[in-house]
C-alpha positions as CSV (number, residue, x, y, z in Angstrom):
1,M,94.1,90.6,83.9
2,S,95.5,86.9,83.7
3,K,96.2,84.8,86.5
4,I,99.4,84.4,88.0
5,K,100.7,80.8,87.8
6,L,103.7,81.3,90.2
7,K,103.5,81.1,94.0
8,K,106.0,82.2,96.8
9,G,108.7,79.6,97.2
10,D,108.9,78.4,93.4
11,T,112.1,78.3,91.9
12,V,112.3,80.4,88.2
13,K,114.5,81.4,85.7
14,V,114.6,84.8,84.2
15,I,113.9,84.8,80.7
16,S,114.7,88.5,79.7
17,G,115.5,91.7,80.9
18,E,119.2,92.3,82.5
19,A,119.1,89.6,84.8
20,R,118.4,87.2,82.1
21,G,119.5,83.4,82.5
22,S,119.8,83.9,86.3
23,Q,117.4,81.5,88.7
24,G,116.0,82.2,92.3
25,K,113.3,81.5,94.4
26,I,110.5,83.8,94.5
27,V,110.4,85.6,98.0
28,S,107.2,87.6,97.4
29,I,104.5,88.4,94.7
30,D,102.8,91.9,94.4
31,T,99.4,90.4,92.5
32,K,98.3,94.0,91.5
33,K,101.3,95.4,89.9
34,M,101.8,91.7,88.5
35,R,105.4,91.8,89.9
36,A,107.7,89.4,91.7
37,I,110.8,89.8,94.2
38,V,113.4,87.0,93.1
39,E,115.9,86.0,95.6
40,G,119.4,87.4,94.8
41,V,118.2,88.6,90.9
42,N,118.1,92.2,89.9
43,M,120.0,93.7,92.7
44,V,119.4,97.5,93.3
45,S,121.2,100.0,95.6
46,K,119.1,101.6,97.8
47,S,119.9,104.4,100.4
48,E,118.8,103.9,104.3
49,K,118.6,106.4,107.1
50,P,120.0,104.8,110.3
51,N,117.8,103.0,112.4
52,A,117.6,100.0,115.2
53,K,118.7,97.3,112.6
54,N,121.0,99.4,111.2
55,T,122.8,101.5,113.1
56,N,124.9,103.3,110.4
57,G,122.5,103.6,107.9
58,G,124.1,104.1,104.2
59,I,123.6,102.3,100.7
60,V,122.3,98.9,100.9
61,K,121.9,95.9,98.2
62,K,118.2,95.0,97.8
63,E,116.3,92.8,95.2
64,G,114.2,94.8,93.1
65,S,111.0,93.5,91.7
66,I,110.5,91.7,88.2
67,H,107.5,91.6,85.8
68,I,106.0,88.0,86.1
69,S,106.1,87.9,82.3
70,N,109.9,87.8,82.3
71,L,110.0,84.7,84.9
72,M,109.6,81.1,84.0
73,F,109.0,78.3,86.4
74,V,111.9,75.8,86.3
75,D,111.0,72.0,87.0
76,G,113.5,69.9,89.0
77,G,116.2,72.3,89.0
78,K,117.5,72.0,85.2
79,T,114.5,72.7,82.4
80,S,112.0,75.7,82.3
81,V,108.5,74.8,81.5
82,R,105.2,76.7,81.1
83,L,102.3,76.1,83.6
84,G,98.6,75.2,83.2
85,K,96.0,74.0,85.6
86,K,94.1,70.8,85.6
87,L,91.3,69.3,87.4
88,D,92.7,66.1,89.7
89,E,90.3,63.4,89.8
90,K,91.4,62.0,92.9
91,T,90.8,65.1,95.0
92,G,88.6,67.2,93.1
93,K,91.0,70.1,93.5
94,M,92.6,72.2,90.6
95,I,96.5,71.4,90.5
96,R,99.5,72.8,88.4
97,I,101.0,70.6,85.6
98,S,103.5,70.9,83.4
99,R,102.7,71.5,79.8
100,K,105.8,70.1,78.5
101,T,105.2,66.2,80.6
102,K,101.7,67.0,81.3
103,E,103.1,66.0,85.1
104,A,101.6,67.8,88.5
105,V,104.2,69.9,89.7
106,K,105.0,71.1,93.4
């Protein structure tokens, strides 16, 4: 099992599948299944029973999960880059870097 370099809150671009080309922020990550839920991407229809939140019930649109391998980190809102890790000399902690520019990312 490979390490997941993406985190909750990262802006990502879908690189393959039905939602290819769309962007959004990661809402949650399932590390065991290697899947992420991205805001506004891969919308699925799900039927819900009436409950306290939704008194009528009915068909609700929700985000479906996407496999991590189909997502790519977006740096600065425009370019999609691969991520790597590097030891920071100042703090002694591991930081994420862009493999293209070799600079630290958020």
